[in-house]
C-alpha positions in Angstrom: 0.0 0.0 0.0 1.4 3.4 -1.0 1.7 5.9 1.9 -1.0 8.2 0.6 -3.5 5.3 0.6 -3.4 5.3 4.4 -4.7 8.9 4.7 -6.0 10.0 1.3 -8.7 7.4 0.6 -12.1 7.4 -0.8 -13.6 5.0 1.8 -13.1 7.5 4.6 -11.3 4.9 6.8 -8.8 7.4 8.2 -7.2 7.6 11.6 -7.6 10.3 14.3 -4.2 9.4 15.8 -2.0 12.4 15.1 1.3 10.5 15.6 0.2 7.7 13.3 -0.8 10.1 10.6 2.3 12.1 11.0 4.4 9.1 10.2 2.5 8.6 7.0 2.8 12.3 6.0 6.5 12.2 6.8 6.9 9.4 4.2 4.8 11.4 1.7 6.5 14.8 2.2 9.2 14.7 -0.5 6.7 14.0 -3.3 3.5 15.4 -1.7 3.2 18.5 -3.7 3.8 16.8 -7.0 1.3 14.1 -6.2 -1.4 16.5 -5.2 -0.9 18.6 -8.3 -1.3 15.5 -10.4 -4.7 15.0 -8.8 -5.8 18.5 -9.7 -5.8 19.7 -6.1 -6.8 23.4 -5.8 -8.2 23.7 -2.3 -5.4 25.8 -0.9 -5.9 28.5 -3.6 -9.7 28.4 -3.2 -9.6 28.6 0.6 -7.0 31.4 0.6 -9.2 33.5 -1.8 -12.1 33.1 0.7 -10.0 34.2 3.6 -8.8 37.2 1.5 -12.5 38.0 0.8 -13.8 37.8 4.3 -10.8 38.9 6.5 -10.2 42.6 6.9 -6.7 44.0 6.6 -5.3 40.8 5.0 -2.0 42.7 4.4 -1.3 43.0 8.1 -3.4 40.1 9.6 -1.8 37.5 11.8 -2.8 34.1 10.4 -2.6 30.6 11.8 -2.3 27.8 9.2 -3.6 24.7 10.9 -2.3 21.6 9.3 0.0 23.5 7.0 1.7 20.4 5.7 4.4 21.1 3.1 3.3 24.8 2.8 1.0 24.8 -0.2 -1.5 26.8 1.9 1.1 29.2 3.1 2.2 29.9 -0.5 -1.5 30.4 -1.5 -1.9 32.9 1.3 1.1 34.9 0.2 -0.1 34.8 -3.4 -3.5 36.5 -2.4 -1.7 39.2 -0.5 -1.3 38.0 3.1 1.5 40.2 4.4 1.4 39.7 8.1 2.8 37.0 10.4 1.8 33.5 9.2 2.4 30.6 11.6 2.1 27.0 10.3 1.3 24.1 12.5 1.6 20.4 11.6 2.4 17.1 13.2 4.6 15.9 10.4 8.2 17.1 11.0 9.2 16.2 7.4 6.4 18.2 6.0 7.4 21.2 8.1 10.9 20.9 6.7 9.6 21.1 3.1 7.4 24.0 4.1 10.4 25.8 5.6 12.2 25.8 2.2 9.3 27.8 0.6 10.1 30.9 2.8 6.4 31.8 3.2 6.0 31.3 7.0 7.3 33.4 9.9 7.0 30.5 12.3 6.6 26.7 11.8 5.8 24.5 14.8 5.0 20.8 15.4 1.5 20.6 16.9 -1.2 18.0 17.4 -4.5 19.7 16.5 -6.3 17.2 18.7 -4.7 19.1 21.7 -5.3 22.7 22.9 -3.5 25.3 20.8 -0.5 26.9 22.4 -1.8 30.4 21.8 -3.2 33.1 24.0 -6.9 34.2 23.8 -7.8 36.7 21.1 -4.4 36.8 19.5 -5.0 35.6 16.0 -6.8 37.5 13.1 -7.5 34.5 10.9 -7.2 30.8 10.6 -6.9 28.7 7.5 -7.4 24.9 7.7 -7.4 22.9 4.5 -7.7 19.2 4.1 -7.2 18.6 7.8 -10.5 18.0 9.6 -10.7 14.4 8.3 -7.9 13.6 10.9 -9.0 15.6 14.0 -11.9 15.8 16.4 -13.6 18.9 14.9 -15.6 20.4 17.8 -12.7 20.8 20.3 -10.6 22.4 17.5 -13.4 24.7 16.5 -13.7 25.8 20.1 -10.0 26.5 20.2 -10.3 28.7 17.1 -13.1 30.6 18.8 -10.8 31.1 21.8 -7.7 32.3 20.0 -9.2 34.4 17.2 -9.9 38.0 17.9 -13.5 39.3 17.7 -14.2 40.0 14.1 -11.6 37.5 12.9 -12.3 34.8 10.4 -11.7 31.1 10.0 -11.8 29.3 6.7 -11.8 25.5 6.7 -12.6 22.7 4.3 -14.3 19.4 4.7 -14.9 16.4 2.5 -18.6 16.5 1.6 -19.2 13.0 2.9 -17.7 13.7 6.3 -19.6 17.0 6.5 -22.8 14.9 6.4 -21.8 11.7 8.3 -20.0 13.5 11.1 -22.9 16.0 11.6 -20.8 19.1 11.1 -23.9 21.3 10.3 -25.5 20.5 13.6 -22.3 21.2 15.6 -21.7 24.5 13.8 -25.3 25.5 14.4 -24.9 24.8 18.1 -21.7 26.9 18.2 -23.5 29.7 16.5 -26.5 29.5 18.9 -24.0 29.8 21.9 -22.9 33.1 20.5 -19.6 34.5 19.4 -19.5 32.4 16.2 -21.3 33.2 13.0 -21.4 31.1 9.8 -20.7 33.5 6.9 -20.5 31.0 4.1 -20.9 27.3 3.4 -20.3 26.4 -0.3 -21.9 23.8 -2.3 -19.8 20.6 -2.8 -17.0 21.5 -5.2 -14.2 19.5 -7.0 -11.6 18.3 -4.5 -9.2 15.7 -6.0 -10.7 15.7 -9.5 -8.1 13.3 -11.0 -7.8 11.0 -8.0 -9.4 7.6 -8.9 -11.3 7.3 -5.7 -12.5 10.9 -5.4 -13.2 12.3 -8.9 -16.9 13.0 -9.0 -17.7 10.9 -5.9 -16.1 12.9 -3.1 -16.0 16.7 -3.2 -15.1 19.4 -0.8 -17.1 22.0 1.1 -15.6 25.4 2.0 -16.8 27.0 5.2 -16.2 30.6 6.5 -17.0 31.5 10.1 -16.6 34.8 11.9 -15.7 35.1 15.6 -17.3 37.6 17.9 
């Protein structure tokens, strides 16, 4: 079994164990970008454009890239005009090393997104999280974003459309909104995700979500 088949798989049988997934992504890191491009992966660019649309003062905003991997998302953020401090978090040390070579992050740190974020309250302007929720427990992470993002800040995240339904994301997001301090600004229709991946193609698409804090 190829390394990517353990984490990028159409049947959805993926692990929530950060260390286990990190080992797989470590093995994938040297060829990750090329493989994803071959599958027509455009989620980093699409998500970065959404953050640029909804986040005020993108040129100076402090942004947290949760699950930054090899830095495709960081590069996309810089391309749309993000000029402030960007911090990338990921469990895969090998992926962080690749990301470091791109020169788009101010800080890169190893972090398990299933654990509390090591950031102060209300200290981040925006969060981008692309292709990551499949491997984490979503509600604790969303609550951490709510804690660390300043009032008026924005988070953009993606979800496989099948997981969005089967894991009940809509209900959880509605509950967070009802509690206050969290507003859903945008939920896209399912869009192409890995269009040239044999198990994804037309069967598994991606949903883009935008939430505002405060």
